[in-house]
C-alpha positions, 0 to 999 in steps of 0.5 A: 741883157748882156754886159759889155766891156770895152777893151784896151784895143777899142773893141767891145766884149761880152760873154754868153753861156748857152747850154753850159757852154761859154761863148766870147763875143767881140765887136768894134761897136756896141751896136754890132755886138748887140747884133752878134748876141741876137744872132747867136741866140737865134742860132741856138734857138733854131738848134744850129748849135746843138753840139753840146754834150749836155743836150737831152734826147727830147730836145734834139729829136724835136729839132731833128723833126722840125728839119725833116718836116718840110721834106715829108708828106702830111701822113708821114708827119703824123706817123713820126709825131706819134712815134716821137710822142709815145715810144721814147719815154725811156730816153727822153730825159737822157743826154744823147751822149749817154744813150747806149746800145742797151738803152736802144734795145730796151726801147725796142723790147718795150714793143716786142709784141708790136713788130710793125711799131717796133721796126718803125720806132727803130728806123726813126731812132736810127735816123735821129741818132745818125743825125747826131753823129753827123752833128759831131755829138756822137762818135757812133750810132748806138742803134747799130746791131740792135735786134728787132722783132721779125715782121711776118710777111703776109701773102698778098690777098687777091681776088679768086676767079669767082670773086673776080666775076662777082665784082663784074656782076655785083649791083654797084652804083656808078660811084662804086663801080668806078672805084672798083674799075680804077682799082682793079683794072688800073691798079691804083692805090686808094689814095690815088683813086680818091684824088682823081679828077676829070682832067686826069683822063685822056680819051679818044674814040678807041683808046685812052689813059689816066694820069696819076700825079697826086693823092688824097690821104687821111690824117686824124680823119681829115682829107689832105690833098697832096700834089705828089704821089708816094714816090717819083715812080708813082707818077705814071700814065696807065692805059684804059682797057677796051672793056672799061672805056665805055663806062669810064667815058659815061662816068666822066660825062655824068659826074657833076664835079671835076673831082670824081670822088666827093662827099655824098652829103653835099654838092661841093667839089671837095674830096670825100672825107675819111667817113665817106671813104669807109662807107664806100668800101663797106658798100662795095664789100656788102654788095659783093657779099650779097651777089655771092649769096644770090649766086651761091658763090663763096666769098671770103671776106678775110683780108679783103681790103681796097688793096685787094683790087690792086694786088689782083691787077698785079696778077693780071699784068703777070698772066698777060705776059707783062715783064717785071720792069713794065709791071713796076712802072704800071704799079708805080713802084720804086723797086720790084720788092712788092711785085716779086712777092706777088709774082713768086706766088703765081703759077709760072706754068699758066702764063703767056698764052695771051698776046696782051693783057686785054686778051687775058682779061677778056678770056678770064671773064668768059671762062669765069662766067662759064664756070659760075653758070655751070656750077650754078646749074649743077647746084640747081639740079641737085636741089631739084632732085632733093625736092623730088625725093622729098615729094616721093 
């Protein structure tokens, strides 16, 4: 309990020392002074008075994180939590004012063999220390000018023409086929596809579209529903092409739950678990592989993920003549960086012979089928000739 003293002017006075700094408080009554003392301690506990040069990095990073959490997704919260807990042991017990450029560089050097983690750690530390500058704790941010390991830019994996055909003829069940269709022909991110409900589809006799406005992400293997997308640009309406409309209409009418992708283990209308999702992707890959073996077609599994379908959708947009700005909208990108990476690797001489994306898809499927059938016929002919020679 603070000790109060009545002054000659009639006011009451007390002093409190917090984090090495002494605060003098005055009031006309003990009751009001009590209130001021409590308010001061609450502000301190909430981190609103972290102006002291003695504050440790570990304390400041937690207060920074508490302020940031309401503005980010559950997945981002988990990512930040992991970085804060695992990569700042070098500086956790240092006073913020004592952290120099060399200390920051050493934090990054510890992760030199993990470029992605190093860059994420740097971005987090930069945000924290920039905030300390704004709070007048630091005069300048020691993160400036730090050397970071380069992240290798990997070319986006897309379906080859043969693989594209395989995804059309593979023996998927309805659930698997719907996932492939929404990923390949609508370009949805996996977390967007997982969150789809019947209410997201608007279909009349000859056309329709799907509205993307929510996601399901996994944090520690738990499904977390988010009533928002990756960014504001990710909220969009995507047209459903004529070649997929009949199946989409059938799937919506035959699915018992409002949510399109639920757990197989029960009949509850709940989003599928992380384990169910991994099993779904595994089954899709297995069935593509089997169909490839059956048709004697090469299927390269290296780099194949659920995002392969989305990247393929970007190529469909490109080759059908969709300009970059329109493609940016359909892909749900805040900027064109990713699309530029896809577009720049495509053959610009092969474009623009089709009037629409539906024309391009139709022609692509026909040509792929003809090429596969021709190749299979040649292989069978060669095999028959070998068998004849063996007999003779």
